[in-house]
C-alpha positions in Angstrom: 120.6 314.4 41.6 123.2 316.2 39.4 123.1 320.2 39.4 121.7 319.9 35.5 119.6 317.2 36.1 117.6 319.6 38.7 118.0 322.5 36.5 115.9 320.2 33.9 113.5 318.9 36.1 113.1 322.3 37.7 112.4 323.9 34.3 109.3 321.6 33.7 107.4 323.3 36.3 108.6 326.9 35.1 105.8 329.3 34.0 106.7 333.2 33.5 106.3 335.3 30.5 109.2 335.1 27.9 109.5 338.4 27.4 110.5 339.3 30.5 112.2 335.8 31.6 115.4 337.7 33.0 113.9 340.1 34.9 111.3 337.7 36.3 113.5 335.1 37.4 116.0 337.9 38.6 113.7 339.4 40.5 112.1 335.6 41.9 115.6 335.1 42.9 115.7 338.1 45.1 112.5 337.4 46.6 113.3 334.2 48.0 116.9 335.1 48.9 114.8 337.5 51.3 112.7 334.7 52.8 115.9 333.0 53.7 117.1 336.3 55.4 113.0 337.0 57.0 113.6 333.6 58.9 116.6 334.4 60.8 115.2 338.1 61.2 112.2 336.9 62.9 114.7 334.5 65.1 116.5 337.2 66.4 113.2 339.6 66.2 111.8 336.7 68.7 115.1 336.4 70.9 115.7 333.3 70.8 119.0 331.9 71.1 119.3 328.8 69.0 118.2 327.2 65.9 115.2 324.0 66.1 114.7 321.8 63.6 111.4 323.4 62.4 113.6 326.6 61.6 116.1 324.5 59.7 113.5 322.7 57.7 111.6 326.3 56.8 114.8 327.1 55.6 115.7 324.3 53.5 112.1 324.9 51.9 113.1 328.3 51.0 116.7 327.1 49.8 114.7 325.0 47.6 113.0 327.9 46.4 116.6 330.0 45.9 117.7 326.7 43.8 115.1 326.7 41.4 115.1 330.4 40.9 119.4 330.2 40.1 118.2 327.3 37.8 115.9 329.1 36.0 117.8 332.2 35.4 120.8 330.2 34.6 118.7 328.9 32.1 117.6 332.0 30.7 121.2 333.3 30.3 122.0 330.2 28.5 123.9 328.2 31.2 123.5 325.0 32.7 123.9 324.6 36.5 127.1 322.9 36.2 128.7 325.6 34.2 127.7 328.0 36.8 128.9 326.1 39.7 132.3 325.2 37.9 133.0 329.0 37.0 132.1 329.7 40.5 134.4 327.1 41.8 137.3 328.0 39.5 136.8 331.9 40.8 136.9 330.9 44.4 139.8 328.4 43.7 141.7 331.1 42.0 141.2 333.9 45.0 142.1 331.3 47.3 145.4 330.5 45.8 146.2 334.0 45.8 145.0 334.8 49.3 142.2 337.2 48.0 139.3 335.3 49.8 138.7 338.1 51.8 138.1 341.7 51.1 135.5 343.3 48.7 135.5 343.7 44.7 134.6 341.3 42.1 137.8 341.4 40.2 140.0 340.8 43.5 
């Protein structure tokens, strides 16, 4: 499945108010990313020293939710998933070529 195919299929299940679509999808993305982090936080809290298959599966499911919100937010802003992926690749490739992968700041 390509990024754009996924985006098209994901949008079939989109249910949120049009007037707040960008805010809704942004908040959903943040919430789902937080759920990914929460899985790791609980592993640390419980003192586990390794990750089992259940952990990986549960994180993968949450990553799917993150992906859904990325697809929806990109759509609401007028981008395809392929366009977002290509922009990101080009940005990182440029930073790598200039030896600027490390550090901080959007425009490095």
